[in-house]
N, C-alpha and C positions, 0 to 999 in steps of 0.2 A: 438677664431674664430671657428665656427662650420664647419663641413665637407660640409654642403650644401652651406654655404657662400663661402668657398674656391672654390667649383666647379663652382658656379655662377661667381665669380671673374675671374677665369681662362677663362670661356666662354666669358665674356665681354672683357678680354684682347685679346683673339683669334680674336674676331670680330674687335677690334680696330686695331690690327696689319694688318688684311686683308684690312680694309678700308683705311689704310695708302697708299695702292696702288690702290684700286678700286675707292675710292672717290664717292661712290654712296649714302650710308646711313649716312655718317659722324660720325661713331662710334668712330673714332680716335680724333675727336675734344674734347678739354678739358671739355666743358660744358656738352657734352653727356657722355663721359667716366666716369668722376668724379661723375656725378649725378647717373649713373647706379650703380657704385660701392658703393656709399653712400646708395643707395636704397636697395641693396642686403645685406648690412651689418648692416642695422638699423640706419644709420646716413645720411638720405636724405638731411637735412638742411645743414649740414656741407659740404656734397658733392657738393651741388649746389653752396655754397659760394666759395669753392675752385675752382670748374670748371669755375665759372664766372670770378674769378680773373685771372686764367691762360688763359682764352679765350682772354682777352684783349691784352696780349702780343703775343698770337698765331695768332692774326689777321695779323700781319706783317710777318709771316713765309710763304715763298713760294719758290718753286724750280725755279731757274732761270738758264736755260741752263744746264750745267753740275754741277752747284753749288747746293748742297743739303741743304735744310732747316733743322733746328733741328727737331728731331723726336718727334712730338707732342703726338704720341700714347704712347710711353714708359714714357714720362714725365707725362702725365695725369694719367695713370694707376699706376705707381710706387708711385707718390706723394700721390695719393688717398689712396693707401694701407698703406703707412707710416702714414698718418693722422688717418686712422681707428685704426691702432695698438696703436698709441698714445692715442686715445680716449678710447679704450678698456682697456688700461693699467691704466686708472684712472687719466689722466692729468687734473689738476684742471681747467685750463683755455683752453677751446676749441679754442679760438683765437690764442693761442700759437701754438697749433698743426697745425692749418691752415697756419699760417705765416711761420712756419718752413718748411712745405710741399711746399709752394710757392717758398721759397728760394732754396730748393733742386731740384725743377723741372727743372731749367735751366741747371745745370750740368748733370742731368739725360737725358735731351734732347740731349745734346752733346754726351754723352756716347751712346745714341741710334743710332747715326750716324755710329758708329763702327759696331753695329749689322746689320744695314741697308746695309753697305758695304759688309759684309759677305753674307747676304741673296741675294743681287744682283749678287755677284760673283758666288754663287752656282746656280743662275738662268741661267747663260750662257749655261752650257751644257744641261739644260732642254730645252732651246730654240732650240738648235741644234737637240735634240731628237724630238721636235715638228715638226721641218722642215722635218726630216726623215719620221716621221709618216704621214705627209701631202703628201710627195712624194709617199709613198706607198698607199695612199688613206685610211689609217687606222684612221677613225674618232674616234673610241673608245680610241685608244692610245693617240691621240691628246688631247681629252678632259681630259683623266686621267692625263697627264702631266700638263695640264693647272690647274686642281684642285690641284695637288700636289704643284705647284709653289705658288699658292695663299695661301694654308695652311701653307707653309713654312714661308710666311710673317707673318701669325698669330702666329705661334709657337715662332718666335723670341721675341714676347711680352708676350706670355702665359707662357713660361718657367721662365723668371725672375719674373713674377707676382706670379707664384706658389711658387717659392723659398722665396719670401718676405713674403708670407702668413704664413710660418712656423717660422718666427722670433718671439721670445717671446715679447709680448707687454710690459713686464716689462723692457726689455732692451731699447726699444725706449723711454719709459717714463723716465727711469733713465738718459738717454742721454739728454733728454730735460731739466730735472731738474738740470743737471750738467752744463748747459750752463751759463756763466756769464751774468750779467744784460746788459753789453754793447753789447754783441753779440746778445742776444734776441731783444734788442732795435733796433739794426742796421737792423736785419731781418724784424722787424715791419716796419721800414722806407722804406726799400727796397721793401717790399711787397706792400706798399702803392703807390710806384712809378711804379708798373707793368702796370697799366692802361695807365699812361702817356707814357711809353716807347712803348707800343703796338700801341697806336694812332699815336705817332710820326713816327713810322716805316711805317704805312699805309699812313700818310700824305706825307711822303717823296717820296712814289711811285706814289701818285695820285695828286701831286702838279701841278695844272694847273690854268690858269686865271679864268676858269668857276667854279672851285670848291671853291675858297677862299671866295666868298660872302656867300655861304651856311655855310661854316665853322664859319665865324664870326657871322652870324645870329643865329646859334645854341647856342652860348654862351649867346647872348642877350635873346633869348626866354627862356633858362633854368633858368634865374633869376626871371621869373614871379612867384609870390607866388601861391601855391596850384596847380601848373601844374604838373601832374604826368607823369611817363614815357610813359604811354599809350597815353596821350595827345601829348607828344613830338613825339611819333611814328606816330600819325595821321598827325601832321603838316609836318613831314618829307616826308611821303608818298604823301601828297597833293602837296608839293613843287616839288617832283619828277615828278608827273603826269603833273603839270603845265609846268615844264621845257621840258618834252618830247613832250607835245603839241606844244610848241613854236618851238622846234627843227624840228618837222615834218612839221610845217607851213613854216619854213625857207627853208627846203629842197625842198618843193613843189614850192617855189617862186624862186628857183635857186640860193640862197645865200650859204654860206659856211656850213650851217647846225649847227652852234654853235652861236646862237643869243646872248647869254650872253657874250661869249668870244669876239664876234665882238664889242659889246658895250664897253667892258673894253679896248680892243685894240684901239678903237677910242679915249678913254680918255688918253691912254698912248701916 
C-alpha cells in the first residue's frame, strides 16, 4: 500500500469518525466510507460491494436514549482496509475477501463502542472548559475546544485505521487461506443474511398498520420481469407522494391524518 493511499485512508477515517457525531455529510455510513477507501486504494468495485452489504445491517443501527448503537464508522473503515489488504496480498477470490470483511465488521463495530466510550468520557472536561470559556466571553477558546472535541472523535477512528494500514497483506492473505472450508462457507452464508437482518431491524422499529401494505406490495412488484432498481425506486417515490397527498387531504378534512391506517383499522 503506497504512502499516498495510507494518507488518504487516514483522511477518510478521520472524516468518518467526526461524522459519527456530526451526522451531516454521512461519511461514517458504510456505503460512503467503504466506497471512498476502495476508491483511494484502487478497488472501487469491491469497496462499493462491501459498503452496500454493510449498509443493509447498519440501517437498523440507531442510538436510543442512553443505549449506544454499534460503531458504524470503525466497522466500515476497518473492514474496508482488511478487504484491501487481502486483495493486495493476492487473494484469488475477491468474494472471499469481501465476505470475510463483512463477518469481521460486526465484532469491529462492537469494539468501536469501547473507543466511543473513551472519547465521550474525555469530552466531559472539554465541555466544562467550553462552559468556562463562554462565561468569560472568550469565543476563540470556545471554538478551539469545540474543534478539538470533534477532532478527537475523528482520531479514534484514524489511529486504528493507520495501524491496520501497516499490517502486511501477506499476513491477511495467509490467514484467509488458512481458514477451513466450513468456516469460509459459514461466513458466506452469514454475509448473505446481512441484508435480511438489517431490514428486519428496520421493520421491527417501523412496524405499523400503515406500513405493512407497502411492505407486501414491494415483494410483489419486485417479481415483475425486467423491472430494474431504478424502476422500483420510481414506484416507491410515486407511492410515497400519493400517500402524502392522501394524508394532507385527510388532515384538511379533520380526520386522524392516517388514511391508510384508518382503513386497516376499520377492517380489524
